[in-house]
C-alpha positions, 0 to 999 in steps of 0.5 A: 851146726846141725841140731834140732829145735823143738817145735810145738807145731811139730807135737802137734802135726805127728799128733795129727799123722797119728790120728791122736785127739789132743789137748793143751793144758800149762804147757803140756800136749796131752794126747787122749791115748798114749801112742805107745800102749793105747791105754792098756787093756782099760783103755786110760785117757789122759795118761801121756803128754810132752812139754811143748817147751822142753820136748819131754814126754811121758806115759804116766801108767804105772804099766807103760812109763815110756819117757823120752825126748819128742826127738825119739818120739818122732823117730819111733813113729816115722814122723820125719823131723828137720836137724837143720834150717834149710828156710832161713834167707839165702847165705851168699858167700862172703868174698875176699875184701882184698884190694883188686888189681887193675891190669893193663889187658882190662885198660886196652880193651875198655879203650877199644870201647871208648872208655878211659883210663881213669874210669877204668881205675875208679871202677876196678875193672881188671882181667884175670891174672893167668888170662887176659882176655878174661874181663873182670867186673867187681860188684861193690855195695853202697858201703864199698863192700865187694859182693858180687863178681862177674867175667866177660871173655873178650874173645869169645868164639861161641864155645863155652860161656861168654860171661859167667859169675862168681859162685854162690855170690850175692848178685846186686847192682854193679857201680852201687859205690859211685852212686851216692848223694842222688835223687836220680839213678840210671840202670843200664843192662851191660857194665860196659853200658853203666861204665859208658855213661861214667866216661860220659859224666853221669856217674850215677849209673848202675847196671844189672848183674845178668841182663834181663834175664833175672831180677833176684837182685831186686831182693839184695838193693830194695832198700837202697834203690827205693831210695831214689826219686827217680829211675831213668832206665837204658836199657837195650834197644831190641825189637822197638823196646828198651829192655828192663824197662817192664819188669822195673816199672812193674816192680819199683814203687820209684817214678820210672822214666825211660830213654826215648827210642828215638834218642838211640839213633837207630843204636843198640844200648849206650855204648854203641851211641857214644863211640858213633855220635858222641858224648852229648848224644848220652848226656841228651838222652838221659836228660830226654828220658820221660815216663812211659806214656799211659793212657786209658784210651788207645786207637784199635788199630793200635792194638797188636792182633795176636793168636791167644793161644801163643801168649804166656800162661801157667799150664795146669798140668792137667791136659784135659783141662788145659786143652779146654781153658788153654791154661792160665793166662797172665792177667787172669783171676780164677775162681775155684769152688766146691764143696768142704772137704773134698780137695780145693786146698789139695789141688790149688797146692799142685797147681802152685807146685806146676807153676813152681817147676814152670819157672814162675815165682809163687805167694799163697795165702792159707788163712785155716792151714797153719803155715808148717801145715801147708809147707807139709803138703805142697812138700808131699806133693812135689816129693812124689812117691819115691821119695816119701817114707810109708809107716803105720799109725797106732790104728794100723793105718799108712802115714806118709812122711818124706824121706831123709834129706827130702826136705832141706832140697826141697826147702832150698829149690823154695828159696827165691820163689815161693813164698807164704803170707804170714797169718802169725803178724801180731794182732793190734800192728799197723799191718797193710791190708792182703792185696796190699801185700799181695802187690808188695810181693809182686813188685818186690819178689816178682811174683807171678802165680797167687793163691787165696785159699779162701774168700771168708777167711780173707775178708774182715768185716761184720755183717752181711751186707758189709760182707757182699760189699767187700767181697766185690770191693776185693775180687775188683781188686784182685782183677785189678792187680791181675791185670796191672802186673799181669799175674795169674791169681787163684781165688778159693771160695765155699759154695753156698749150696750143697747140691751135687751139681753146683752152678756159677750162682752157687758160689757163696756171696756177692754175684760179682764174684763170679762176674769179676773172674775170668775162669769158674772151677768146680772140684767135687769128689765123685759121688758115684765112686765105688771103693772096690772099682779102681777104674772110678776116678776119685773126682770131677773138674767142671769148666763152668766160665771161660771167659777167653776161650768160651768152652766150658763143660757140660754135665757128664763132660766133666775133666775125671781126677785120680788122687794119690792118698801118698803123694796128695797128687792130683791127675788125670791119668789112674794108676799114674803113680807108675809114671811119677812126674818128677819136679825141679827140686829133683833137677836143678843143680848148680846154675850154668855159667856159675864157677869160682874163679875169684883166686885167679883175680889176685 
C-alpha cells in the first residue's frame, strides 16, 4: 500500500535543504523564518513550526497564516518524499503449497545417475507437465514449506539456459526438510550430488541453490545453519580446489571441514565418485573430511608467484588514482585523511558507489551523519544529473532532490548489497563492538568493502593516552579483518594539523595508524582555485603511502578532481556531467534465467 508516514528526519532534512535555522521545542520544529513569507517586512522570527508527530505546519503571522500538512510543504519546496517503503527486507513470492506429483521422467533420469525411486519420491523430484526433459527440484525449508524451485534441462544443447529458478522465489538450501536432528550438515554444490549422498545413506546433506556463483541464500537460512556443530563441504573438485569451501569457511561460525582432495579419486563431484567407485567411496569421503590446515609458517616455494596487477581489486573510478595505486586490493586498509569540510565523506560515498557498481556488497559506518542524510547523499551520487530535480530555496539558491521514482529504484538496487551500521542502537544495551559487527556482517552478508567515517567517532575512550592505545588496537584489528576475510576497509581520519601540504605524520592520533595502513590518501580543496576559472580543479588527491607498488605523488603531482554540486559526484574530468556515468540501478533487470514456470509443474 502506498502512503506517507511522517518521519521527523524528513522535516529536519527539508530544513537543511532550505538552509533554514531551526530549533525543536515541545514536539514542534520552529523555523527562524517562515519559508513562505520569510517573516514579512519586519522579518518576524520563529512564527513558523511543524508538528513532528502530526506533520501539521502553520505560520502564525497574521499577514501570512499559511497552514497545512508537511506533505504539502515538501511539495511546495520540491522536496521529494518516499511514498512507498523500498528499504524493507525483500519480500519473496509465496509459492503454492500443493502436493507436487512425482513423474516417471524424473525417476528414469535420476536412475541413470544411480539414484533410486525411493530417494526421488522422498525429495519429491519431478518434471514439468509438458516437458519431461525439464527436471524440477523443489526446495522445502526446515518447516516443510516450499520456498524455492529450480529447473534443469536434461537435454541441454548449449542454447538457452541449462538451469533456472522460479521467479522471485526465496533461495534456500535444497534438502533442509531431511536434515532435522543432526549435529553435522554436508553441503554440496549440485542437487544431484546431495541426492547421491542420500542414496548412500547420508540424509543430512543439502545443496546450494545456484552453485558456487552466489551466496544470497545464506541470509535466509542463517539461523538454521549456524545450529549445526559441524559443516562438511563436499563441493566440486576444480583446479585443485573444493568449490564453496573458501566462502563458507570464511562466513560461517561453525566448524567447517572439507572432503580431502585424495578422496575425490580423480573425479569432479559426488555423483561421479559414486557412479564409478560406489557407495563406500562416498561414505569414506564424508568421514575423512578434515578442517583445512591452518599454519603460521609455510615454505616460500609453496607461495604462488603472481602478477599483482592481476589480483582482484576494487577500482576507484578515478583512472589517475588507479594508475598510481592499482586500485584497492582485497586485504588492504586504506586511510583517507584531509581537513574538515573539504569532501572526504563525499569522496568515500563515491567509492562506495563504485564498489556497488562493480558487484561488491558494502557496509558503511557514519559516526557523524544521520542514516537518512547519509542515504540521501549517496542516492544523489548514484542517480546522476539526469535523474535529479533542481529547484530554488528561500534565498534563491539551487537545491537538489531525486526525481520521482528514482529513490524507489535505487532502494531496490541496494537490497542484498548495501548495509549501514545502525547508530540508533539503544544506549545501555549489550552491544557488540564495531569490529565484531563488521566481522558478523562480512560473514552473513558477504560484504567486501567497508567504510568507516571516521576514526574518532568509532573510538569510545576517556583519556588521551587511552585514545592512542585504542586507536592503535582498533586499526590493528581492522587490518586483521581485512586480511582474514579478504576485504577492503576504508578508514577516514582527521589530520592533527591544518597546514596545506599534509604528510603521514599529520594524521591525528597514534603513528601506528599510518604504519598499519596499506595506502594513505589525502583529500583537500584546491586553495588556488579561482571561481571564475572553470579550468581550475575543485580539489586534489595525494598518495602519501602505497605499500603494494610503492608509487606515491610528490608536490605538484596530485590527482586533480572536479566536483558537481548537483550530483555530488567527483571525477578527474572537467565538465564531466556531459558524459555522465550510469550506475547499475539504471541497467539492472530481472535476473537472467529466472522465469515463472511453477504452474507447469502441477
